[in-house]
C-alpha positions as CSV (number, residue, x, y, z in Angstrom):
1,M,0.0,0.0,0.0
2,R,2.9,2.3,0.4
3,L,4.5,1.7,-3.1
4,P,4.9,4.8,-5.3
5,Q,2.2,5.5,-7.8
6,D,4.1,7.7,-10.1
7,G,1.5,10.6,-9.8
8,L,-1.4,8.4,-10.7
9,V,-4.4,8.1,-8.3
10,Q,-6.8,5.2,-7.5
11,V,-10.4,6.4,-7.2
12,T,-13.0,4.0,-5.7
13,Y,-16.5,4.8,-6.8
14,V,-19.2,3.8,-4.1
15,W,-22.9,3.5,-4.7
16,I,-26.1,2.1,-3.2
17,D,-27.4,-1.0,-5.1
18,G,-31.0,-2.1,-6.1
19,S,-31.7,-3.5,-2.6
20,G,-31.5,0.1,-1.1
21,E,-29.4,-1.5,1.6
22,G,-26.2,-2.8,0.0
23,V,-23.3,-0.9,-1.2
24,R,-21.1,-1.6,-4.2
25,C,-17.8,-0.3,-5.4
26,K,-15.3,-0.2,-8.2
27,S,-12.0,1.6,-8.9
28,R,-10.3,3.3,-11.7
29,T,-7.1,5.3,-12.3
30,L,-6.9,9.0,-12.8
31,D,-3.7,10.7,-13.9
32,K,-3.8,13.3,-11.2
33,E,-5.3,13.8,-7.7
34,P,-8.7,15.3,-7.8
35,K,-8.9,18.4,-5.7
36,S,-12.8,18.6,-5.7
37,I,-15.7,16.5,-6.6
38,E,-15.9,18.3,-9.9
39,D,-12.5,16.8,-10.8
40,V,-13.9,13.2,-10.7
41,P,-15.4,12.2,-13.9
42,E,-18.9,10.4,-14.2
43,W,-18.6,6.7,-14.9
44,N,-21.0,3.8,-15.5
45,F,-21.7,0.1,-14.3
46,D,-23.8,-2.9,-15.3
47,G,-27.0,-2.2,-13.6
48,S,-28.4,-5.8,-14.4
49,S,-25.9,-7.2,-12.0
50,T,-27.0,-4.9,-9.0
51,A,-30.8,-5.4,-9.5
52,Q,-31.0,-1.8,-11.0
53,A,-31.6,-2.5,-14.8
54,E,-32.5,-5.0,-17.5
55,G,-29.8,-6.9,-19.2
56,S,-30.9,-5.5,-22.6
57,N,-30.4,-1.8,-21.4
58,S,-28.0,-2.3,-18.5
59,D,-25.7,0.8,-18.3
60,M,-26.2,3.1,-15.3
61,F,-24.5,6.3,-14.7
62,L,-22.5,7.0,-11.6
63,V,-22.5,10.7,-10.8
64,P,-19.9,11.7,-8.1
65,V,-21.4,13.7,-5.2
66,R,-18.9,13.6,-2.3
67,M,-15.3,12.7,-2.0
68,F,-13.3,11.3,1.0
69,R,-9.7,10.2,1.6
70,D,-9.2,6.5,1.1
71,P,-8.1,4.8,4.3
72,F,-7.4,1.5,2.6
73,C,-5.2,2.6,-0.3
74,L,-4.0,5.7,1.6
75,D,-3.3,9.1,0.2
76,P,-3.6,10.5,-2.5
77,N,-6.2,7.8,-3.4
78,K,-10.0,8.7,-3.0
79,L,-13.3,7.1,-2.0
80,V,-16.1,8.8,-3.9
81,L,-19.8,8.5,-3.2
82,C,-22.0,8.5,-6.2
83,E,-25.7,8.9,-7.1
84,V,-27.1,6.4,-9.7
85,L,-29.0,7.6,-12.7
86,K,-30.7,5.3,-15.2
87,Y,-30.1,5.4,-19.1
88,N,-32.5,8.4,-19.3
89,R,-30.7,10.3,-16.6
90,K,-33.5,9.8,-14.2
91,P,-32.7,8.7,-10.7
92,A,-32.7,5.0,-10.1
93,E,-35.5,3.7,-7.8
94,T,-33.1,3.3,-4.8
95,N,-31.4,6.8,-5.4
96,L,-33.2,8.5,-2.5
97,R,-30.6,11.2,-2.4
98,H,-32.1,13.0,-5.4
99,T,-35.3,14.1,-3.7
100,C,-33.7,14.5,-0.4
101,K,-31.3,17.0,-1.9
102,K,-34.2,19.0,-3.4
103,V,-36.0,19.1,0.0
104,M,-32.8,20.1,1.8
105,D,-32.2,23.0,-0.6
106,L,-35.7,24.2,0.1
107,V,-35.2,24.2,3.8
108,K,-31.6,25.3,4.0
109,D,-32.5,28.5,5.7
110,S,-33.6,26.6,8.8
111,H,-30.1,25.1,9.0
112,P,-31.2,21.5,10.0
113,W,-28.5,19.5,11.9
114,F,-28.5,15.8,12.2
115,G,-26.8,13.2,14.2
116,M,-27.4,9.5,13.5
117,E,-26.7,6.6,15.8
118,Q,-25.9,3.6,13.7
119,E,-26.4,0.2,15.4
120,Y,-25.0,-3.0,13.9
121,T,-24.3,-6.6,14.8
122,L,-21.0,-8.5,13.9
123,L,-21.6,-12.0,12.6
124,G,-19.3,-14.8,11.6
125,I,-19.4,-15.9,7.9
126,N,-21.8,-18.6,9.1
127,G,-24.3,-16.0,10.3
128,H,-23.9,-16.7,13.9
129,P,-23.1,-13.6,16.1
130,Y,-19.3,-13.1,16.4
131,G,-17.9,-14.3,19.7
132,W,-21.0,-16.1,20.8
133,P,-20.8,-19.8,21.8
134,D,-21.0,-22.2,18.7
135,N,-23.9,-24.2,20.2
136,G,-25.6,-21.8,22.6
137,F,-26.0,-18.3,23.9
138,P,-24.1,-15.9,26.1
139,G,-25.4,-14.9,29.4
140,P,-28.5,-12.5,29.6
141,Q,-28.1,-8.7,28.6
142,G,-26.8,-6.5,31.3
143,P,-23.0,-6.5,31.4
144,Y,-22.4,-5.8,27.7
145,Y,-23.5,-2.2,27.1
146,C,-20.3,0.0,27.2
147,G,-18.5,-3.1,28.6
148,V,-14.9,-3.8,28.9
149,G,-13.3,-7.3,28.9
150,A,-13.0,-10.3,26.7
151,D,-16.1,-11.9,28.4
152,K,-18.3,-8.8,27.8
153,V,-17.3,-7.4,24.4
154,Y,-16.4,-9.1,21.1
155,G,-14.8,-7.4,18.1
156,R,-13.4,-4.2,19.6
157,D,-10.3,-4.4,17.2
158,I,-12.8,-4.2,14.3
159,V,-14.7,-1.3,15.8
160,E,-11.4,0.7,16.5
161,S,-10.3,0.0,12.9
162,H,-13.5,1.4,11.6
163,Y,-13.3,4.4,13.8
164,K,-9.7,5.2,12.7
165,A,-10.5,4.6,9.1
166,C,-13.5,7.0,9.3
167,L,-11.4,9.7,10.8
168,Y,-8.8,9.3,8.2
169,A,-11.4,9.4,5.5
170,G,-13.0,12.7,6.7
171,V,-16.2,11.0,7.7
172,K,-17.9,13.0,10.6
173,I,-17.9,10.1,13.0
174,C,-18.2,11.3,16.5
175,G,-18.2,8.3,18.8
176,T,-18.8,4.6,19.3
177,N,-19.8,2.2,22.1
178,A,-20.6,-1.4,22.7
179,E,-24.4,-2.0,22.7
180,V,-26.8,-3.9,24.9
181,M,-26.7,-7.3,23.0
182,P,-23.2,-8.9,22.9
183,S,-21.4,-8.4,19.6
184,Q,-23.7,-5.6,18.8
185,W,-22.1,-2.1,18.5
186,E,-23.0,1.5,17.6
187,F,-21.2,4.4,16.0
188,Q,-22.5,8.0,15.7
189,V,-22.1,10.4,12.8
190,G,-22.7,14.1,13.1
191,P,-23.5,16.8,13.6
192,C,-24.1,17.2,9.8
193,E,-26.2,19.7,8.1
194,G,-28.8,18.9,5.4
195,I,-27.7,16.3,2.7
196,E,-24.3,15.9,4.3
197,M,-25.9,13.6,6.9
198,G,-26.8,10.9,4.4
199,D,-23.6,11.2,2.6
200,H,-21.4,10.7,5.6
201,L,-23.6,7.9,7.0
202,W,-23.5,5.9,3.8
203,M,-19.8,6.3,3.5
204,A,-19.4,5.2,7.1
205,R,-21.4,2.1,6.4
206,F,-19.3,1.4,3.3
207,I,-16.0,1.7,5.3
208,L,-17.6,-0.6,8.0
209,H,-18.3,-3.4,5.5
210,R,-14.9,-3.0,4.1
211,V,-13.1,-3.1,7.4
212,C,-15.1,-6.2,8.3
213,E,-14.1,-7.8,5.0
214,D,-10.3,-7.6,6.1
215,F,-11.3,-9.4,9.5
216,G,-13.4,-12.1,7.7
217,V,-16.6,-11.1,9.6
218,V,-19.9,-9.5,8.5
219,A,-21.7,-6.4,9.8
220,T,-25.5,-6.8,9.6
221,L,-27.9,-3.8,9.8
222,D,-30.8,-6.1,10.4
223,P,-33.1,-4.4,12.9
224,K,-33.7,-7.6,14.9
225,P,-30.9,-10.0,14.1
226,M,-31.6,-12.4,17.0
227,T,-35.2,-13.3,18.0
228,G,-36.1,-13.7,21.6
229,N,-34.9,-11.7,24.6
230,W,-32.3,-9.6,22.8
231,N,-32.2,-6.0,21.8
232,G,-32.8,-5.0,18.2
233,A,-30.8,-2.5,16.2
234,G,-31.9,1.1,15.4
235,C,-30.6,4.2,13.8
236,H,-31.7,6.8,16.3
237,T,-31.8,10.3,14.6
238,N,-31.0,13.4,16.5
239,Y,-32.3,16.6,14.9
240,S,-32.6,20.3,15.4
241,T,-33.2,23.5,13.4
242,E,-31.5,26.9,14.1
243,E,-34.5,28.2,16.0
244,M,-34.5,24.9,18.2
245,R,-30.9,25.5,19.2
246,R,-31.5,29.2,20.2
247,E,-32.7,30.3,23.6
248,G,-36.4,29.4,24.0
249,G,-36.0,26.8,21.3
250,L,-38.0,24.3,23.4
251,K,-41.3,25.6,22.1
252,H,-40.1,24.9,18.6
253,I,-39.1,21.3,19.6
254,E,-42.5,20.7,20.9
255,A,-44.2,22.2,17.9
256,A,-42.1,19.8,15.7
257,I,-43.0,16.8,17.9
258,E,-46.7,17.7,17.7
259,K,-46.4,17.7,13.8
260,L,-44.7,14.3,13.9
261,S,-47.4,12.9,16.1
262,K,-50.0,13.5,13.4
263,R,-48.0,11.7,10.8
264,H,-46.7,8.6,12.5
265,D,-47.8,6.1,9.9
266,Y,-46.0,8.0,7.1
267,H,-42.8,8.0,9.1
268,I,-43.0,4.3,10.0
269,C,-43.3,3.5,6.3
270,V,-40.2,5.5,5.5
271,Y,-38.0,4.4,8.4
272,D,-37.0,1.1,7.0
273,P,-36.6,-0.3,3.4
274,R,-39.7,-2.5,3.6
275,G,-42.4,0.0,4.5
276,G,-42.3,-0.8,8.2
277,R,-42.2,-4.6,8.0
278,D,-38.6,-4.7,9.2
279,N,-39.3,-2.3,12.1
280,S,-42.3,-4.3,13.1
281,R,-39.9,-7.0,14.4
282,R,-38.1,-4.4,16.5
283,L,-40.6,-1.8,17.6
284,T,-42.4,-4.0,20.1
285,G,-42.6,-1.8,23.2
286,H,-39.9,-3.9,24.7
287,H,-36.1,-3.6,24.7
288,E,-35.9,0.2,24.8
289,T,-38.5,0.6,22.0
290,S,-41.8,2.3,21.5
291,N,-44.7,0.2,20.1
292,I,-44.8,0.5,16.3
293,F,-48.6,1.3,16.3
294,E,-48.4,4.1,18.8
295,F,-46.7,7.5,19.0
296,S,-45.2,8.8,22.2
297,A,-42.8,11.4,23.4
298,G,-41.0,12.2,26.8
299,V,-38.1,13.6,28.5
300,A,-35.3,11.0,28.9
301,N,-37.7,8.2,27.9
302,R,-35.9,5.5,25.8
303,G,-39.3,3.7,25.5
304,A,-40.8,6.5,23.6
305,S,-41.0,7.3,19.8
306,I,-39.4,10.7,20.5
307,R,-36.9,11.4,23.4
308,I,-36.2,14.9,24.5
309,P,-32.8,14.7,26.3
310,R,-32.9,15.7,30.0
311,Q,-30.3,18.5,29.3
312,V,-32.4,20.0,26.7
313,G,-35.4,20.1,29.0
314,Q,-33.2,21.8,31.5
315,D,-31.7,24.3,29.1
316,G,-34.8,25.0,27.2
317,C,-33.3,24.6,23.8
318,G,-31.2,22.0,21.8
319,Y,-32.5,19.0,19.9
320,F,-34.6,15.9,20.0
321,E,-34.1,12.2,19.1
322,D,-36.4,10.2,16.9
323,R,-35.9,6.6,18.1
324,R,-38.0,4.9,15.3
325,P,-35.6,4.6,12.3
326,A,-34.4,1.0,11.9
327,A,-30.7,0.2,11.6
328,N,-31.1,-0.5,7.9
329,C,-33.0,2.7,7.1
330,D,-31.9,5.0,4.2
331,P,-30.6,8.2,6.0
332,Y,-31.7,10.3,3.0
333,A,-35.3,9.0,3.4
334,V,-35.3,9.6,7.2
335,T,-33.9,13.1,7.1
336,E,-36.1,14.1,4.1
337,A,-39.2,12.9,5.9
338,I,-38.4,14.9,9.0
339,M,-37.9,18.0,7.0
340,R,-41.1,17.5,5.1
341,T,-43.2,17.1,8.3
342,T,-41.5,19.6,10.6
343,V,-40.4,22.5,8.3
344,L,-42.4,22.1,5.1
345,N,-45.6,21.2,7.2
346,E,-46.7,18.3,5.1
347,T,-49.5,16.2,6.4
348,G,-51.0,12.7,5.6
349,V,-49.2,9.9,3.9
350,E,-48.8,11.5,0.6
351,T,-45.6,13.6,-0.2
352,K,-45.6,16.8,-2.3
353,D,-43.4,17.0,-5.5
354,Y,-41.4,20.1,-5.3
355,A,-39.8,19.7,-8.7
356,D,-41.4,22.7,-10.3
357,H,-40.6,25.1,-7.4
């Protein structure tokens, strides 16, 4: 990895595939280091092999949207996140960034900040949770959350490698911790403004999968990887606008939560890739979740749909946490939905098309 490249640069293009959950990548050589995203040329790929096109008309366009340093091939090489367009230059079905960007441009004066807490579970290649006994289960939940020690946490070397790789890449990772179920972990990305949230979380996910590949393990974002008395995996989303962060912002936080309470079904449909079916396995009202059929909010309540942190209640301003998004949600869809409801004041289950505005 440290061999000289004679001024040439390796650029790895990363995109979301037809599942809406998986990421793909391929690399090419550029004759000089790109200094901005405009220096990275468009490319294409075979959409029939990623469930995004028919074989008879398979070329899809890769449009670079955000560039990061490459922690695997090292400087001056780059990772480039791309939007996917179809042959007619319209966004692919799983390109949810396209409409999210339109909405974020519309609401930019409210300066929306997001922080997303990505939970995931490490599995062996055989699909069994990493570090668990081959023919049984570890002890009940309790000692694992933020735990220390070989009998309490599994895979810390993987987690630390991912953290360092994200820092090197320029991903806005801001923390990590062991979660309630053994071999389950969480990292946090943010604060990010607008479209940046989805870009940075998707690249953090790509880097996670790529790091796990080197260790011979798998990171799953399944919202309920183990049935029974084990915690599921979410992607709790922290959110504020400029007026929420100012003195007296609590009234704006409460107004936003009131709007969200009237649109619960719409948000549940958007908060996982299967219209709520994945989340129905997780949002049971147990294991620090709310019930999928009911909207609730409370200060410091981890069993509510929306949690207002205790510090925010004391300060009278800040942010709130939407605890409903599943671990495998698309961050573009989640952040767009929150803006549509709380800033653009949409109601009901239909969304407005702002293409002509």
